Steps between C-alpha positions, in 0.01 A plus 500: 500500500782520736289469813324198339843347435614566850190344653539191285850450644690590188634834633411852365705427184381144448304602188689683239310824391535715194337845457280482192296815528131532441242216463521478124877463501467229773236307305705531179810360673297207640342426165839513318654267762752755617390442863347208680254710692378848585379675812191702401145558610281203547269627223781486242576140617128412468502641145818306407327177639174581310691556174714189548820711516598426861388376833465660841755319725494700817294780639706669765207593710445132567853461639624847614254588759646783690571739209357825367442497132266797475647825635389865429779760454495883497784741441624717782388802300138394481501387863631833623308725263167325491458274804125534471508353156702204623246434783206530256658266252574234766137530639374460147728194447357335807151559361598354170632181668180475707281527184715237326465268793120547513435490130701214342313454178467877429874547576602222277301645212633849558866386523469267199398800287800696611749218502367360170529151647232244454262475802609147593862618538390811684292281735806298588706801555228665722480180717875505548554873543209589734624320801838671466352856501515673835170642620653756730824561298719444805828297474519164682792473743599146374510619135719799597737258684528291184566814290762632743681169512491479116695824466792341681470158320494661168799722577298815458583617856767388752250477788119479535349853501260639747197441287295777678724749331404382154130546513220696665144437602423860589273551195281190574163530664508478884428144618164476664 
């Protein structure tokens, strides 16, 4: 939200935010009129539209181009004790993304069963999310620059950090 606000020229605090917790609490606050909008997954927005309870105003991916929304984390303990598991997990994740990209209809049906969202909603979510998913799981330098700058603009850090100290690619498959 803050990066979107900054890019619109309103500054990082140009949109007032309030922590509301999990999706049901956010939706309840919106329905009750306690907030004017919520930041949530596109699929929740699509359901609000379908049910007549709201309208998708902005999809950040359409505006905030250089930004990582999907990141995989592991604890230092699992990385140090089981690096082989981390490597296998990431290799498997790449296979899953490849499968999803090559099997749109099957993926939508599988995910709709798990998410319990109607297929039309899941189709919209798939079409928006798939282009954002990294095929090689590597961080893009421009997105890392945006993130580093945001730490300063949001008063999280006094100076932009060396981003290479905050992530690793050592468990990813070797580039061919």
